[in-house]
C-alpha positions in Angstrom: -155.8 91.2 130.6 -153.5 87.7 130.6 -156.6 86.0 128.7 -157.1 88.9 126.3 -152.9 88.3 125.8 -153.4 84.4 125.2 -156.1 84.5 122.8 -154.2 87.1 120.6 -151.3 84.7 120.8 -153.0 82.0 119.7 -154.9 84.2 116.7 -151.3 85.3 115.7 -150.2 81.9 115.1 -152.9 80.8 112.9 -151.6 79.9 109.6 -152.7 82.7 107.1 -150.7 81.1 103.7 -151.7 77.4 103.4 -150.4 75.7 100.4 -152.0 72.0 99.5 -149.8 69.6 97.9 -151.8 67.1 95.8 -150.3 67.1 92.6 -150.7 62.9 92.4 -154.3 62.6 93.2 -157.5 60.7 92.2 -160.9 63.1 92.4 -161.8 60.7 95.4 -158.5 61.9 96.8 -159.1 65.4 96.1 -163.0 65.8 97.5 -161.8 64.4 100.7 -159.4 68.0 100.9 -161.9 69.8 99.2 -164.3 70.7 102.5 -161.2 71.5 104.6 -160.1 74.0 101.6 -163.3 75.8 101.3 -163.7 76.3 105.0 -160.3 77.5 105.4 -160.5 80.1 102.8 -163.9 80.7 103.8 -162.1 81.9 107.2 -159.8 84.4 105.0 -156.7 82.2 104.4 -154.9 82.3 101.2 -154.5 79.1 100.1 -153.5 77.4 97.2 -153.4 74.4 95.8 -151.0 72.2 93.6 -153.3 68.8 92.5 -154.3 66.4 89.0 -157.9 67.9 89.8 -159.7 71.3 89.4 -162.7 71.4 91.4 -165.4 73.1 90.4 -166.9 73.6 94.0 -163.6 75.5 95.2 -164.3 79.3 95.5 -162.7 81.2 92.9 -160.3 83.0 95.1 -158.0 79.4 95.6 -155.6 79.5 93.4 -155.5 76.3 92.1 -152.3 74.6 90.1 -153.1 71.7 88.0 -149.8 70.7 86.8 -150.8 67.3 85.5 -154.4 66.4 85.0 -155.9 63.2 86.5 -156.0 61.6 83.1 -152.5 61.2 82.5 -151.6 60.6 86.5 -153.4 57.7 86.0 -153.2 56.7 82.5 -151.1 54.1 83.2 -151.6 53.0 86.4 -153.9 49.5 87.1 -157.7 50.2 87.6 -158.3 48.8 91.0 -160.2 45.6 90.0 -156.5 44.6 88.1 -154.4 45.7 91.3 -156.7 43.0 93.4 -155.4 40.1 91.4 -151.7 41.1 92.2 -149.8 40.1 95.3 -150.1 42.2 98.2 -146.5 43.5 98.6 -146.3 43.9 94.6 -149.6 46.0 94.5 -148.1 48.5 96.6 -145.5 49.4 94.2 -147.2 48.7 91.3 -147.2 52.2 89.1 -144.6 53.5 91.2 -142.0 54.2 88.6 -144.6 56.0 86.6 -145.2 58.1 89.3 -142.1 59.3 89.2 -142.0 60.3 85.8 -145.4 62.7 87.2 -143.2 64.0 89.5 -140.8 65.4 87.2 -143.8 66.5 84.7 -145.2 68.2 88.0 -141.9 70.1 88.6 -141.4 70.9 85.2 -144.6 73.1 85.3 -143.8 76.9 84.8 -146.3 77.4 87.9 -144.7 75.0 90.4 -141.2 76.3 89.5 -142.6 80.2 90.5 -143.9 78.6 93.8 -140.6 77.1 94.5 -138.5 80.2 93.8 -140.9 82.6 95.2 -143.2 80.7 97.5 -143.4 81.5 101.3 -146.5 79.5 103.4 -147.4 79.2 106.8 -148.5 75.3 106.5 -147.8 73.0 103.9 -150.3 69.9 103.6 -149.4 66.9 101.3 -151.4 64.3 100.6 -149.8 61.2 102.0 -150.7 58.9 99.9 -149.0 58.3 96.3 -147.1 62.2 96.5 -143.7 61.1 98.2 -141.5 63.4 96.3 -143.4 66.5 97.9 -142.9 65.9 101.1 -139.4 67.9 101.1 -140.7 70.9 99.9 -141.5 72.2 103.5 -138.2 72.9 104.1 -138.1 75.0 100.8 -141.1 76.9 102.0 -139.4 76.9 105.2 -142.7 76.4 107.1 -144.4 72.9 109.1 -145.7 70.1 107.3 -148.6 68.0 107.7 -150.0 64.7 105.8 -153.4 63.5 106.3 -154.1 59.9 104.4 -157.3 58.4 103.6 -156.4 55.0 104.9 -154.7 54.0 108.3 -151.5 55.3 108.5 -148.1 53.4 108.0 -144.7 53.5 108.9 -143.7 54.7 105.4 -145.6 57.6 106.1 -145.6 58.8 109.4 -141.7 58.2 109.6 -141.3 60.9 107.0 -142.6 63.2 109.5 -141.2 61.9 112.5 -143.2 59.3 114.4 -142.6 55.4 114.3 -145.4 52.8 114.7 -144.0 50.1 116.1 -144.9 46.8 113.8 -145.9 44.8 116.8 -149.3 46.2 117.4 -149.6 48.6 114.1 -150.2 46.7 111.2 -149.9 47.9 107.8 -153.8 48.4 106.2 -153.5 46.2 103.4 -153.0 43.0 105.3 -155.7 43.1 106.9 -154.4 42.3 110.2 -155.6 44.3 113.6 -154.0 45.5 116.7 -154.1 42.2 118.5 -152.0 39.8 116.0 -150.8 36.4 116.4 -146.8 35.7 116.7 -146.7 34.8 112.6 -148.6 37.7 112.1 -146.2 40.3 113.7 -143.4 38.2 112.1 -144.7 39.0 108.6 -145.9 42.9 109.5 -142.4 43.9 110.6 -140.6 42.0 107.6 -143.0 43.3 104.8 -142.3 46.9 106.6 -138.4 46.2 106.3 -139.0 45.6 102.9 -140.8 48.8 102.6 -138.2 50.6 104.3 -135.5 49.1 102.4 -137.0 49.9 99.1 -137.7 53.6 100.1 -134.4 54.3 101.3 -131.8 52.8 98.9 -134.2 52.8 96.0 -136.7 55.7 96.0 -135.2 58.4 98.1 -132.0 58.8 95.9 -134.5 59.1 92.7 -136.6 61.6 95.0 -133.1 63.7 95.7 -132.0 63.7 92.6 -135.6 65.3 91.5 -135.4 68.0 94.0 -131.3 68.7 93.2 -132.9 69.1 89.6 -135.6 71.4 89.9 -134.3 73.8 92.5 
């Protein structure tokens, strides 16, 4: 009897309506999420995706919204070959202002506006790379938020969800350090993380707040 009760509680806790927020995503990013989207849909979950890529393999009963196509999202973004020529820190911020413009276009979309007004979800999944202006949507939909990434997690992603990673032994993925760092590497890792944090708090966060206030 107790086991049946526990199982029933566990089943009732499973998210039924799930929103995937991937508005700034390349095809390779979307390909990572598609198997999860398909598997959840096959289990009977109600899935809505906001993405820059419409996938041919996604079941027809998955509601797909493409506010800005991928060609426009990355139109002004450097190619990977050109980006590799930049200093690593500059490479990180390359295209950031362009993506802010894309955020405006995403939230100006009629279908996205309808989601913000009427959508209610049990879980919101946000692509943890490039989609920083989407993190506040979990409060709009009154639901928990999950943020998978395609690379090693860094503080500028995990801190948005309440998890701090110590720079003394958790390296930034683009610095090519390991978890066993020299003193100089730890200092460099810490300094770069603080530079990113200052840029996030004093430059980008006010921009994202303005976007939220404008479209809500």
